[in-house]
C-alpha positions in Angstrom: 33.8 139.4 64.1 33.8 136.1 66.1 37.5 136.6 67.1 36.5 139.6 69.2 33.4 138.2 70.8 33.2 137.1 74.4 32.5 133.5 75.0 29.0 134.3 76.1 28.3 136.4 73.0 29.7 133.7 70.7 27.6 131.1 72.4 24.5 133.2 71.9 25.3 133.8 68.3 25.9 130.0 67.8 22.7 129.0 69.4 20.7 131.6 67.4 22.3 130.6 64.1 21.6 126.9 64.5 18.0 127.6 65.8 17.2 129.8 62.8 18.7 127.2 60.4 16.8 124.4 61.9 13.5 126.2 61.7 14.3 127.3 58.1 15.4 123.9 56.7 14.0 121.0 58.8 10.3 121.3 58.2 10.8 121.5 54.5 13.3 118.6 54.5 10.8 116.5 56.5 8.1 117.4 53.9 10.5 116.2 51.1 11.1 112.9 52.8 7.4 112.5 53.8 6.6 112.7 50.1 9.3 110.1 49.3 8.0 107.6 51.8 4.4 108.2 50.8 5.2 107.3 47.2 7.6 104.5 48.2 5.4 102.5 50.5 1.8 103.1 49.3 2.4 99.9 47.3 1.8 98.2 50.7 -1.8 99.5 50.7 -2.3 99.0 47.0 -1.5 95.3 47.7 -4.8 95.0 49.5 -6.7 95.4 46.3 -4.2 95.3 43.4 -3.2 91.6 44.0 -6.8 90.4 43.4 -7.5 92.8 40.5 -4.3 91.8 38.7 -4.1 88.1 40.0 -0.7 88.6 41.5 0.8 86.2 44.1 2.5 87.0 47.3 5.8 86.1 45.7 5.2 88.5 42.7 4.3 91.3 45.2 7.4 90.7 47.2 9.7 90.6 44.1 8.0 93.8 42.7 8.3 95.6 46.0 12.0 94.7 46.1 12.7 95.7 42.5 12.7 99.3 43.6 15.9 98.7 45.5 17.8 97.2 42.6 17.4 100.4 40.7 18.2 102.3 43.9 21.4 100.3 44.4 22.7 100.9 40.9 22.2 104.7 40.9 22.8 105.7 44.5 26.5 106.6 44.5 26.5 108.3 41.1 23.5 110.4 42.2 25.1 111.6 45.4 28.3 112.5 43.7 26.4 114.6 41.2 24.5 116.3 44.1 27.8 117.1 45.7 29.0 118.6 42.4 26.0 120.5 41.1 24.3 121.4 44.4 21.5 120.0 46.5 18.8 122.4 45.2 18.8 121.4 41.6 19.4 117.7 42.1 16.9 117.1 44.8 14.3 118.9 42.7 15.1 116.6 39.7 14.8 113.5 42.0 11.4 114.4 43.4 9.8 115.5 40.1 10.9 112.4 38.2 9.9 109.9 40.9 6.5 111.7 41.3 5.7 111.2 37.7 6.8 107.5 37.7 4.7 106.9 40.9 1.6 108.1 39.1 2.2 105.7 36.2 1.5 102.7 38.6 -2.2 103.4 38.0 -1.8 101.9 34.5 -0.1 98.6 35.6 -1.8 95.6 34.2 0.8 92.8 34.3 3.5 91.6 36.7 6.3 92.7 34.4 4.9 96.2 34.2 4.8 96.2 38.0 8.5 95.1 38.1 9.6 97.6 35.5 8.0 100.6 37.2 9.3 99.6 40.6 12.8 99.4 39.1 12.4 102.8 37.4 11.1 104.3 40.7 14.2 103.2 42.4 16.4 104.8 39.8 14.5 108.0 40.0 14.6 108.2 43.8 18.2 107.1 44.2 20.2 109.7 46.0 17.5 111.5 47.9 18.1 109.9 51.4 21.9 110.1 51.3 21.7 113.4 49.5 19.6 114.9 52.4 21.9 113.3 54.9 24.9 114.9 53.2 23.0 118.2 53.0 22.7 118.2 56.8 26.5 118.0 57.1 26.7 121.4 55.2 24.7 123.1 58.0 25.2 121.3 61.3 28.4 119.9 63.0 28.4 116.4 64.4 27.4 117.3 68.0 24.2 118.9 66.7 23.3 116.4 64.0 21.6 113.5 65.8 18.6 115.7 66.8 18.4 117.1 63.2 18.7 113.7 61.6 16.0 112.3 63.9 13.7 115.2 63.1 14.1 114.5 59.4 13.6 110.8 59.8 10.4 111.5 61.8 9.0 111.9 58.3 9.1 108.1 57.9 6.6 107.3 60.7 4.7 110.5 59.9 4.2 109.3 56.3 2.8 106.1 57.8 0.4 108.0 60.1 -0.8 110.3 57.3 -0.4 107.9 54.4 -2.2 104.9 56.0 -5.6 106.6 56.7 -5.2 108.7 53.5 -4.5 105.6 51.3 -7.4 103.7 52.9 -9.8 106.6 52.4 -8.8 107.1 48.8 -9.1 103.4 48.1 -12.6 103.4 49.6 -13.9 106.7 48.4 -12.6 106.7 44.8 -13.2 103.0 44.1 -15.0 102.6 40.7 -14.9 106.3 39.8 -14.4 106.6 36.0 -13.8 102.9 35.8 -10.7 102.9 38.0 -10.1 100.9 41.2 -9.3 102.6 44.4 -5.6 101.6 44.3 -5.2 103.3 40.9 -6.6 106.6 42.2 -4.3 106.3 45.2 -1.1 106.2 43.1 -2.1 109.3 41.1 -3.4 111.4 43.9 -0.5 110.7 46.2 2.0 111.5 43.5 0.8 115.1 42.9 2.3 116.6 46.1 5.7 115.1 45.3 5.9 117.0 42.0 4.7 120.2 43.6 7.2 120.0 46.4 10.0 119.1 43.9 9.3 122.4 42.1 9.3 124.3 45.4 12.8 122.9 46.1 14.2 125.1 43.4 13.2 128.3 45.1 13.4 127.3 48.8 16.6 125.3 49.4 20.1 126.9 49.5 23.3 125.1 48.6 25.4 126.2 51.6 25.9 128.5 54.5 27.2 131.3 52.2 23.7 131.5 50.6 21.8 131.6 54.0 20.0 134.9 53.8 18.5 134.2 57.3 22.0 134.4 58.9 24.1 137.4 59.8 27.7 137.7 58.7 28.9 136.8 62.2 26.6 133.8 62.3 27.8 132.6 58.9 31.5 132.9 60.0 30.9 131.1 63.3 29.0 128.2 61.6 31.6 127.9 58.9 34.4 127.8 61.5 32.6 125.0 63.4 31.9 123.0 60.3 35.6 123.3 59.2 36.8 122.1 62.6 34.3 119.2 62.5 35.4 118.2 59.0 39.1 118.3 60.0 38.5 115.4 62.4 36.9 113.2 59.8 38.4 110.7 57.3 38.8 111.8 53.7 40.0 109.1 51.4 42.8 109.9 49.0 41.7 107.5 46.3 38.8 105.3 45.3 40.9 102.2 46.1 41.5 103.4 49.6 37.8 104.2 49.9 36.8 100.7 48.8 39.3 99.0 51.1 38.1 100.8 54.2 36.8 98.0 56.4 34.8 100.5 58.5 32.6 101.4 55.5 31.8 97.7 55.0 31.0 97.2 58.7 28.7 100.2 58.6 27.0 98.9 55.4 26.4 95.5 57.0 24.9 97.1 60.2 22.6 99.3 58.1 21.6 96.3 56.0 20.4 94.6 59.1 18.4 97.7 60.2 16.8 98.1 56.7 15.7 94.4 56.8 13.7 95.3 59.8 12.5 98.6 58.5 11.0 97.3 55.3 9.5 94.3 57.0 7.4 96.9 58.8 6.9 99.2 55.9 5.7 96.7 53.3 3.9 94.2 55.5 2.4 96.3 58.3 -1.0 96.6 56.5 -1.1 92.9 55.9 -0.2 92.1 59.5 -3.0 94.3 60.7 -5.4 92.6 58.3 -4.3 89.2 59.4 -5.1 90.3 63.0 -8.8 90.7 62.1 -9.2 94.2 60.4 -10.6 94.1 56.9 -11.7 97.6 55.8 -8.9 99.5 54.1 -9.7 102.7 56.0 -9.7 101.0 59.3 -6.4 99.2 58.5 -5.0 102.6 57.7 -6.1 104.1 61.0 -4.7 101.2 63.0 -1.3 101.3 61.2 -1.0 104.9 62.4 -0.6 103.8 66.0 2.8 102.0 65.6 4.1 105.0 63.6 3.0 107.4 66.4 4.9 105.4 68.9 7.9 105.5 66.6 7.8 109.3 66.4 7.9 109.6 70.2 10.8 107.1 70.5 12.8 108.7 67.7 12.6 112.2 69.3 13.5 110.9 72.8 16.5 108.8 71.5 17.8 111.6 69.3 17.8 114.1 72.2 19.4 111.5 74.5 22.1 110.7 71.9 23.1 114.3 71.6 22.9 115.0 75.3 25.2 112.1 76.3 27.2 112.2 73.0 26.9 108.4 72.9 26.1 106.6 69.7 26.6 102.8 69.9 24.2 101.8 72.7 21.6 104.4 71.4 21.6 102.2 68.2 21.9 98.8 69.8 19.0 99.2 72.2 16.4 100.2 69.5 17.5 97.3 67.3 17.0 94.8 70.0 13.6 96.3 70.9 12.6 96.1 67.3 13.6 92.5 67.1 11.5 91.6 70.2 8.5 93.5 68.8 8.5 91.7 65.5 8.9 88.4 67.2 5.9 89.1 69.5 3.9 90.3 66.6 4.5 87.1 64.7 3.6 85.0 67.8 0.4 87.0 68.7 -1.1 86.2 65.2 -4.9 86.8 65.3 -5.0 88.8 68.6 -5.5 92.4 67.4 -4.6 94.2 70.7 -1.4 92.3 71.4 -0.4 92.4 67.7 -0.8 96.2 67.6 1.2 96.6 70.9 3.9 94.4 69.5 4.0 96.3 66.3 4.2 99.6 68.2 7.4 98.3 70.0 8.8 97.0 66.6 8.2 100.3 64.8 9.5 102.4 67.7 12.7 100.3 67.8 13.5 99.8 64.1 12.6 103.3 63.0 14.7 104.8 65.8 17.6 102.6 64.8 17.2 103.7 61.2 17.6 107.4 62.0 20.3 107.0 64.8 22.5 104.8 62.6 23.4 107.8 60.4 25.2 109.5 63.2 28.0 106.9 62.7 29.1 107.5 59.1 28.4 111.3 59.2 30.6 111.5 62.3 33.4 109.5 60.7 33.5 110.8 57.1 34.0 114.2 55.5 34.2 115.9 52.1 33.8 113.8 49.0 34.3 110.7 51.1 31.1 111.6 53.0 29.2 112.0 49.7 30.4 108.6 48.4 30.4 106.9 51.7 26.9 107.8 52.8 25.6 106.9 49.3 27.6 103.6 49.2 26.5 102.5 52.6 22.9 103.4 51.9 23.0 101.8 48.4 24.4 98.5 49.7 22.2 98.4 52.8 19.0 99.1 50.8 19.5 95.8 49.0 17.8 94.6 52.1 14.8 96.5 50.8 14.9 93.9 48.0 15.7 90.9 50.2 13.2 91.7 53.0 9.9 91.8 51.1 11.0 89.1 48.6 12.0 86.6 51.3 8.9 87.3 53.4 6.7 87.0 50.2 8.4 83.8 49.1 8.2 82.2 52.6 4.6 83.2 53.0 3.7 81.7 49.6 5.7 78.5 50.4 4.6 77.9 54.0 1.3 79.8 54.1 2.5 81.8 57.1 4.4 85.1 57.4 5.6 84.3 60.9 8.7 82.4 59.8 9.8 85.4 57.7 9.4 87.7 60.7 11.6 85.3 62.8 14.3 85.6 60.1 14.1 89.4 60.2 14.5 89.4 64.0 17.6 87.2 63.8 19.1 89.7 61.3 18.4 92.6 63.7 20.2 90.8 66.6 23.2 90.2 64.3 23.3 93.9 63.4 23.2 94.9 67.1 26.3 92.7 67.8 28.1 94.3 64.8 27.5 97.8 66.2 29.6 96.9 69.3 32.6 96.2 67.0 32.9 100.0 66.3 35.3 101.7 68.8 33.3 104.0 71.1 35.9 106.7 71.0 35.6 107.1 67.2 31.9 108.0 67.2 31.0 109.3 70.7 31.3 113.0 70.1 
């Protein structure tokens, strides 16, 4: 038992337990989130053909892209509370299977209202996945080990861009006209299939907690449970819903993440268009070029996550990427038609914004525990993801009105700078552990 172990033996058991758990869970969780982002953002590539085929304006596209987040907002907190009650395995499987089916239905869209409706339903179906997986990590890893794990999981976002960009471009070129369908229609169907398959695998692969971890010994389970209990004892658990809602820290965190998400979806939904505006026209070539900013983001995320855990510092590890992302988006808007400088600027923007998106979650998961963590993570994510509605809609409306997307990008950079200032309002002692 761990009470009779030497310190060296306990350290060895601890390291071995977390290493085995990371290898068991993280690749699969990354696969789940890769599927999520592939199905969430392929609308950015469909836009290259779908807008002409269906005679949709930039404003219609922006509103449709944003409708996802209204459904997401309404169902996020209830979904995460259900996950906490019934277990991650069954609920994550339900989420993935339902959104995979809805994503495939986009192939049959013919009108703007059908586009709006399916985007809204897709948001309802996927609500709870991101905060659910974040909550799931708290069941396995204490705060001091979680930044690296969170970053590993969030690497699926740029990875989905690296894979999804060239894949979407290839499908749209290769399958165009097959059986009377456009390339974008085939893309929605083909890219939805892996999501349904992975959703079914969730039922057999994931476990609901340390007590079910067949890959851990009894000593390892006991030690991990002890560390998790100690970690949770230092977190805030609200006694009532009213106390939860009145917690100013939750609203501050939600505002910070809102700013991050504004930048994240400016890149997610508009990166293919920005590359096209820089002079690349072929969908496959656009997909290949978009993989470069995402590759830079992966490197930056891994380095920042390692650094955050090593130094046990959270605030400046979030502020610095947000500022870098803002500078990158500004430069990308200024460079306009210069392909090389535009891509370099977008590499800086993606590295900064996507690093910030992953590192942010060290703040609420360090502060909150128990049911408060389930509701808090979901509430913050739900409110902040309204930025996923505002960001594409505002850029689309500004682009339609002014004929230029640069003004919209300047607006996003200002929001990122505001978010960086808000981060510094959080006391360092409360999160640096």
